C-alpha positions in Angstrom: 150.1 74.5 59.6 148.2 77.6 60.4 144.4 77.0 61.0 142.2 78.9 58.6 138.9 80.2 58.1 137.3 82.1 55.2 134.9 85.1 54.9 132.7 85.3 52.1 129.7 87.1 51.0 126.8 87.4 49.0 127.5 90.3 47.3 130.3 93.2 47.1 130.1 95.1 50.0 128.1 93.1 52.5 130.9 93.4 54.7 133.5 91.2 54.5 136.3 93.7 55.0 135.3 94.7 58.2 134.3 91.3 59.4 137.9 90.0 58.7 139.5 93.2 60.4 137.3 92.1 63.3 137.7 88.4 63.7 141.6 89.7 63.4 141.4 92.1 66.2 139.3 89.7 67.9 141.3 86.3 67.9 144.4 88.4 68.6 143.0 89.8 71.9 142.4 85.9 72.4 146.1 85.0 72.6 146.6 84.0 69.0 148.9 85.3 66.3 146.4 86.0 63.6 146.9 87.5 60.0 144.7 88.5 57.0 144.9 86.8 53.7 143.2 87.7 50.3 144.6 86.2 47.0 143.1 88.9 44.7 142.1 92.3 45.6 140.9 95.5 43.3 141.7 98.3 44.3 142.9 102.0 43.4 144.0 102.3 47.0 147.0 100.8 47.6 150.3 100.6 50.0 153.7 100.1 49.9 155.5 98.0 52.5 159.1 98.5 54.1 160.3 95.9 51.1 158.9 98.6 48.8 156.3 96.0 47.6 152.6 97.4 46.7 149.5 96.0 48.6 145.9 96.5 49.0 145.1 99.0 51.8 142.2 96.7 52.9 144.5 94.3 53.9 146.6 96.5 55.3 143.7 98.0 57.6 143.2 94.4 58.8 147.1 93.8 59.3 146.9 96.5 61.5 143.6 95.0 63.4 146.0 92.2 63.9 148.6 94.0 65.3 151.1 92.6 62.6 153.0 94.3 60.1 151.3 94.7 57.0 153.3 92.0 54.3 152.7 91.7 50.6 152.1 87.9 50.9 148.7 88.6 52.5 147.7 90.1 49.3 149.8 88.5 46.3 147.4 89.9 43.4 146.4 93.4 43.4 144.5 94.4 40.4 144.3 98.5 39.7 141.5 99.3 37.2 142.7 101.6 34.6 139.4 101.6 32.6 136.3 100.2 32.4 137.9 96.9 31.0 141.3 96.4 32.1 143.8 96.5 34.5 147.4 97.2 36.0 148.5 93.4 37.7 150.4 93.5 40.2 151.7 90.2 41.5 153.8 89.9 44.9 154.0 93.6 44.7 155.4 93.9 41.5 154.1 95.2 37.9 153.4 92.3 35.7 151.9 94.4 33.2 148.4 95.5 32.1 145.6 93.1 30.9 141.9 93.3 29.6 139.5 91.6 31.3 139.5 88.8 29.2 143.0 88.6 29.2 143.5 88.1 32.4 140.4 85.8 33.0 142.4 83.1 31.0 145.9 84.0 32.7 145.2 84.0 36.4 145.5 80.3 37.0 148.8 80.9 36.2 148.9 82.7 39.4 148.1 80.0 41.7 151.7 79.3 42.4 152.2 83.1 43.4 149.2 82.7 45.7 150.3 79.5 47.4 153.8 80.7 47.9 152.2 83.7 49.5 150.0 81.9 52.2 152.8 79.4 52.9 155.1 81.7 53.7 152.5 83.8 55.8 151.6 80.2 57.8 155.1 80.2 59.2 154.5 83.7 60.9 150.9 83.2 62.6 148.5 80.7 64.4 145.4 81.6 62.7 145.0 83.1 58.9 141.4 84.8 58.2 140.8 84.7 54.2 138.8 87.1 52.8 136.9 86.3 49.4 135.7 88.8 46.7 132.3 89.9 45.2 130.1 86.5 45.5 131.4 82.9 45.0 127.7 82.3 43.0 128.7 84.1 40.1 128.2 81.0 38.0 129.9 82.8 34.9 133.2 83.5 37.0 133.2 79.8 38.4 135.6 78.5 36.2 139.3 79.6 37.1 138.0 81.0 40.1 141.4 81.7 42.6 139.6 84.3 45.2 136.1 82.4 46.6 135.3 78.7 46.3 137.9 78.1 44.1 140.8 79.9 47.3 138.8 77.6 49.5 139.2 74.7 47.8 143.2 75.2 47.5 143.6 75.7 51.1 140.9 73.5 52.5 139.3 76.4 54.0 136.0 76.6 56.2 133.8 78.9 55.1 131.8 82.1 56.7 129.0 83.4 54.4 128.1 87.3 55.4 124.8 88.9 54.0 123.6 92.4 53.9 120.2 92.8 55.7 120.3 96.8 55.3 120.1 96.2 51.7 117.3 94.2 52.1 116.5 90.5 50.9 119.4 88.9 52.9 117.5 85.4 53.2 117.4 85.5 49.6 120.8 86.6 49.8 122.3 83.7 51.6 119.6 80.8 50.6 119.7 82.1 47.0 123.8 81.4 47.2 123.9 78.1 48.5 121.6 77.0 45.7 124.0 78.2 43.1 127.1 76.5 44.9 127.9 73.5 43.6 127.6 70.4 46.4 130.9 70.2 47.3 131.3 74.0 47.5 128.2 74.2 49.8 129.5 71.6 52.3 132.7 74.1 52.9 129.8 76.3 54.3 129.9 76.2 58.0 128.4 79.0 59.2 126.0 82.5 58.0 126.2 85.8 59.2 123.9 88.5 58.5 125.4 92.1 59.0 124.1 95.7 59.2 121.3 94.7 61.1 119.2 97.6 62.5 116.5 97.1 65.3 115.6 94.4 67.5 117.2 91.3 66.9 114.6 89.1 68.2 112.6 89.8 65.4 114.5 87.8 63.5 114.5 84.6 65.4 111.3 82.8 63.0 113.3 83.8 60.4 116.4 82.7 61.8 115.0 79.1 62.4 113.9 78.8 58.8 116.8 80.1 56.9 118.8 77.0 59.2 116.2 74.5 57.8 116.5 75.8 54.0 120.2 76.3 54.4 121.3 73.5 56.5 124.0 76.1 57.6 123.9 77.4 61.3 123.6 81.2 61.5 126.8 81.7 63.6 125.8 85.4 64.3 123.9 88.9 63.7 125.7 91.7 63.4 124.4 94.9 64.4 125.2 97.9 62.0 128.1 99.7 62.8 128.9 103.1 62.9 133.0 102.1 62.4 135.4 104.5 61.2 137.8 102.3 59.2 139.3 102.5 55.6 136.4 101.3 53.0 137.1 99.4 49.6 137.2 102.0 47.0 134.9 100.3 44.9 131.5 100.6 47.0 132.9 103.7 49.4 130.1 105.9 50.8 132.8 108.5 51.5 131.9 110.0 48.1 128.4 110.8 48.8 129.2 112.5 52.5 128.7 116.5 51.9 129.1 117.6 55.0 128.8 120.9 56.9 131.9 121.3 59.1 133.4 125.1 60.3 136.3 124.0 58.3 135.6 122.7 54.6 137.7 120.7 52.7 136.9 120.0 49.2 138.7 116.8 47.7 138.6 116.4 43.7 137.0 112.8 42.5 138.6 112.1 39.2 137.4 109.1 37.6 140.6 107.0 38.4 140.9 108.6 42.0 143.5 106.6 44.0 144.6 106.4 47.7 141.9 108.9 49.0 142.8 107.3 52.4 145.5 110.2 52.7 142.1 112.4 53.8 140.7 110.0 56.1 142.7 111.6 58.9 140.5 114.8 58.6 137.6 113.0 58.6 138.2 112.5 62.6 139.2 116.2 63.3 135.8 117.7 65.0 134.1 120.5 63.1 135.9 119.5 59.6 134.0 118.3 56.4 135.9 116.3 53.8 133.9 117.1 50.5 134.6 115.0 47.0 133.8 116.9 44.4 133.6 116.1 40.5 132.0 119.2 38.9 132.8 123.1 39.2 129.4 123.3 40.9 130.1 121.3 43.7 133.5 123.1 44.4 132.0 126.1 46.2 134.5 128.4 48.2 136.6 125.8 50.2 139.0 126.3 53.2 141.6 123.4 51.6 141.5 121.9 48.2 143.2 118.6 47.2 144.3 117.2 44.0 144.3 113.6 45.5 146.2 110.1 43.5 145.3 109.0 40.1 145.7 105.7 38.5 145.5 107.7 34.9 147.3 111.3 35.4 146.9 112.2 31.8 143.0 110.8 31.5 141.8 112.4 34.5 143.5 115.9 34.1 141.9 115.8 30.6 138.7 115.0 32.6 138.9 118.1 34.6 140.0 120.1 31.5 136.6 119.2 29.9 134.1 119.6 32.9 135.9 122.7 34.1 137.2 121.8 37.2 140.8 122.5 36.2 139.9 126.2 35.4 138.0 126.5 38.7 140.6 124.8 40.8 143.1 128.0 39.0 141.0 130.5 39.8 141.1 129.9 43.3 144.7 129.5 43.3 146.8 132.2 45.3 143.3 132.3 47.1 142.7 129.3 48.8 145.5 126.4 49.9 145.6 123.6 47.2 147.8 120.6 47.8 148.2 118.2 45.1 149.3 114.6 46.1 151.0 112.0 43.7 149.0 112.2 40.4 147.6 115.5 41.7 150.7 116.7 42.2 151.7 115.9 38.8 148.8 117.2 37.0 149.7 120.6 38.8 152.7 121.1 37.0 153.9 122.6 33.8 154.0 119.2 31.5 153.3 116.0 32.0 155.1 113.7 29.5 154.5 109.7 28.4 157.0 109.0 26.2 156.8 105.0 26.7 152.9 105.4 26.2 152.3 104.2 29.9 148.9 106.3 29.9 147.8 107.9 26.8 151.3 108.5 25.3 152.5 111.6 24.0 152.8 115.0 26.2 150.1 117.4 27.4 150.4 120.6 29.3 149.5 120.7 33.1 148.0 123.3 35.4 150.7 125.3 35.4 150.3 125.7 39.3 153.9 124.4 40.0 157.1 125.0 38.6 157.7 121.1 37.8 157.8 119.1 34.8 157.1 115.4 34.8 158.1 112.4 32.8 156.2 108.7 33.0 158.3 106.1 33.2 158.0 102.2 33.0 159.5 101.9 36.1 157.0 102.3 38.9 158.7 104.0 42.3 157.7 102.3 45.7 159.0 103.1 48.8 158.8 103.9 52.1 159.9 107.6 53.5 160.4 109.7 56.4 161.9 112.8 57.8 160.5 116.0 58.7 158.6 118.7 56.4 160.8 121.6 54.6 160.5 124.7 55.3 157.3 126.2 53.8 155.4 129.6 53.3 151.9 130.6 53.6 149.3 127.7 55.4 151.3 124.9 55.4 154.5 127.1 57.2 152.6 125.6 60.2 154.2 122.1 58.8 157.7 123.2 58.8 160.1 120.8 60.9 157.2 118.7 61.9 158.2 114.8 61.4 156.6 112.5 59.1 156.5 109.5 57.6 154.8 107.8 54.6 155.2 106.0 51.5 155.5 107.0 47.5 154.2 105.0 44.9 154.3 106.3 41.4 155.1 105.8 37.6 157.0 109.0 37.1 159.5 111.0 37.7 158.9 115.2 38.9 162.1 117.7 38.3 161.8 121.1 39.6 162.5 123.9 37.2 163.3 126.5 39.5 165.2 126.0 42.4 163.1 124.8 45.9 164.2 126.7 48.9 165.9 123.9 51.4 166.2 120.2 51.1 167.2 118.8 47.7 164.2 116.5 47.9 161.7 118.4 49.5 158.5 116.2 51.0 156.2 119.3 49.9 156.7 121.7 46.8 156.0 125.3 46.5 156.9 128.1 44.1 155.5 130.9 42.0 151.7 130.9 43.1 151.2 131.2 46.8 149.6 128.7 49.1 150.0 126.1 46.4 151.9 122.7 47.3 152.4 119.5 45.7 153.8 116.0 47.0 154.2 112.4 46.4 154.3 111.3 50.2 151.1 109.5 50.6 150.4 109.6 54.4 152.3 112.8 55.1 149.4 113.8 57.3 148.4 110.6 59.1 150.5 111.5 62.3 148.7 113.7 64.8 150.7 116.5 64.8 150.7 117.4 60.8 146.6 117.5 60.5 145.6 119.0 63.8 148.2 122.1 62.8 147.1 122.5 59.4 143.4 122.2 60.6 144.3 124.9 63.5 145.8 127.5 61.3 143.1 127.2 58.3 140.7 127.9 61.7 142.6 131.1 62.5 142.2 132.1 59.4 138.5 131.8 59.4 139.0 133.9 63.0 137.7 130.5 64.5 139.2 129.0 67.9 140.7 125.7 67.2 139.0 122.9 69.2 141.2 121.0 72.2 140.6 117.6 70.8 141.8 117.7 67.0 145.5 116.3 68.5 144.7 112.9 68.6 147.3 111.0 66.5 145.3 109.3 63.4 147.1 105.6 64.6 145.4 106.0 68.1 142.1 106.5 67.0 142.3 103.5 64.2 143.3 101.3 67.3 140.3 102.7 69.3 138.0 101.9 66.3 139.5 98.2 65.7 138.9 97.5 69.5 135.3 99.1 69.0 135.0 96.3 66.0 136.2 93.5 68.0 134.1 94.2 71.2 130.8 94.3 68.8 131.8 91.1 67.0 132.7 89.3 70.6 129.1 90.3 71.5 127.1 89.2 68.7 129.1 85.9 67.3 128.8 82.6 68.4 132.3 82.2 69.3 132.0 78.8 70.1 130.9 77.8 67.0 133.5 80.1 64.6 136.5 78.5 67.4 134.7 75.3 66.6 135.3 75.8 63.0 139.0 76.7 63.2 139.4 73.4 65.4 137.9 71.1 62.6 140.0 73.4 60.0 142.3 71.5 58.4 143.0 68.1 60.4 
């Protein structure tokens, strides 16, 4: 059996995902085979494995930190919210169906065999598994049928590290209150406390840590400083949406209510002199250098939202003057029509934005596949991408058909036609290889009469590797490693 340790948090956004990623990189550098695991993830950012199976991107990020290929067994259940009370339920990488929150609450224990099967498969591949919880284990109304926090810890016989967020304030109350609300058997699983996002002189915490250990009966395993680490966030509490930026190159991303896979634009954030803004109104759009319409979990509903708040017309007004690119759901919106004969979203049909010569038909079977190749011949600003290598993945419930022949391959990576500088693609991650992002930013700079930075050619994957190493360096310095490895040695004896 692989050794296992579980990271739980006092709340959503306490930093569990980054702590798990950091532990994975730290343990890997110590010579062990390690992998992440999260039984159930709720996110609109997802990924497609080589087998064509869908999983949450947080576990992909953690797998990258662990130096292991992302596998769907690292995230057997993925919930993709469709509205405020329901989600698409994906089990072992395939769509099970849509359920309301109440329906899923009653159903989820039936998925325990799928969770155990996924965990057992992962055990065959690694020495250590770092498990991530979700939200807080002290949500006493959700204790029944729990499959992601203490219920999962019990299933896996896993010791727990409990993470609190001091940046929001009240970290001692967070940790002690969580311990107090746990049942005795659950409390006994907590072997270490972690204080995360600390700013300032850690020695000022000494007296508080002594009292915390006395009252909680659990040792403090580390005080982690506030980290300026640039890695993918969970989409529910991301801080990226609040960024305004004042870069010389201004990229605007439309932020609809069901935005998904906005990780497509992270690569541009690490390019010098580029700002990536997420905009939710016509007034915020302004006059950027490039506009992206990202993926959407509910394309028809998000298009209607754009139509009602004036963003659709604002985007159409600048079409032909400023480059506009739609990815996945955004690509579908930019076409002539979206039909939904099987009622996968709203049912019926709606007119699109009319910016691209395509029509889309939503269908029950989801397309999930990894793709690679060379970018087709393009005109306008995106002409600098012609012939560049790319690799990424497609994930969409719909098929789009060209209404006029395209210039180039039968299935071009980017579709264009009609209006200059308007493009669409189904491929997520198409810009993640360094040449594509740097070439596009360089062309945007030249159009503004700017001299492109010499540093814009770094490959995004190399950039992320440096971030994982920085994260592991910080945890190595600030965690009680003897305590952590002691917990692992005693786990599942």
